[in-house]
C-alpha positions in Angstrom: 129.0 139.6 43.9 131.1 142.8 43.3 130.3 146.0 42.7 131.7 147.4 38.6 130.8 150.7 39.2 127.0 150.4 37.9 124.9 153.1 39.2 122.2 149.9 40.2 122.6 146.5 40.7 119.7 143.9 40.9 120.0 141.7 43.5 118.8 137.8 43.1 115.7 138.4 45.4 114.5 140.9 43.2 115.4 144.3 45.3 117.8 146.6 44.1 121.5 148.5 45.1 121.3 151.9 43.9 125.2 153.7 43.8 125.2 157.4 43.6 128.3 159.6 43.7 128.2 162.8 46.0 130.4 165.2 47.4 130.8 164.8 51.6 128.5 162.1 52.3 128.7 158.1 52.0 131.6 156.1 51.4 134.9 157.7 50.4 135.4 155.7 47.3 138.6 157.6 46.0 140.4 157.4 49.0 139.5 153.9 49.6 138.9 152.4 46.0 136.1 151.0 44.7 137.3 148.0 42.9 137.2 145.9 46.0 133.8 146.7 47.2 131.8 143.3 47.3 128.1 142.6 48.3 127.2 139.7 50.3 124.2 138.5 52.4 123.8 138.6 56.3 125.3 135.7 58.0 124.8 137.0 61.7 126.9 138.1 64.0 128.2 141.1 62.3 129.4 144.2 64.0 129.3 147.9 62.9 130.6 151.1 63.8 128.6 153.9 62.1 130.1 156.8 64.4 133.2 157.6 66.1 131.2 158.7 69.7 129.6 155.5 69.3 130.6 151.7 70.6 130.9 149.0 68.0 127.2 147.4 68.1 125.8 143.9 66.7 124.0 144.6 63.3 121.2 142.6 65.0 120.7 145.7 67.5 121.5 148.0 64.8 118.7 146.9 62.9 116.1 146.6 65.6 116.7 150.0 66.6 116.1 151.1 63.2 112.5 149.1 63.0 113.9 147.3 60.2 111.1 144.3 60.0 112.6 141.0 61.0 111.7 139.3 57.4 113.6 142.0 55.9 116.7 141.9 57.9 117.9 138.6 56.3 117.4 140.0 52.8 119.5 143.1 53.5 122.6 143.2 51.6 125.9 144.4 53.3 128.9 146.1 51.5 132.1 145.0 52.3 135.6 146.7 51.4 137.9 143.9 51.6 137.1 142.2 54.3 135.5 145.1 56.7 131.8 145.9 56.6 131.8 149.2 55.1 128.3 150.0 54.4 124.9 148.8 55.7 122.1 150.4 53.5 119.6 152.3 55.5 122.0 152.3 58.6 125.2 154.1 57.5 128.9 153.8 56.7 131.6 152.7 58.9 133.0 155.6 60.8 136.6 155.3 59.4 135.3 154.8 55.7 133.1 157.9 55.6 133.7 160.7 52.9 135.0 164.1 54.5 133.1 167.1 53.3 135.4 167.7 50.0 135.7 164.4 49.0 133.9 162.2 46.7 131.4 159.8 48.2 129.5 156.8 47.5 125.7 156.7 48.7 124.4 153.1 48.6 120.7 152.7 48.9 118.5 149.5 49.0 115.2 148.9 47.6 113.3 146.0 48.4 
């Protein structure tokens, strides 16, 4: 599934992704482009780095640290920019794709 600029997308499981444009927060959409954003389900084995000063971690460990209930982890939608995991709702934005303080960003949240 790809994002076409909607403010909200209803997912097949009944959950909803919300997209809000804010300066200095979220995914740097103007710099990176949004036409290549796609929404995928978790497959397992994903790795993610939400902070420059932290190592790349498995998504499994990040979700455990965030205390996301085990039954929600498999439902969690992941946002990819081309082949790179860009946003994990509730966890963060990949450190190299974050909007800077003067840049338009896209904040993505998930309601299950």
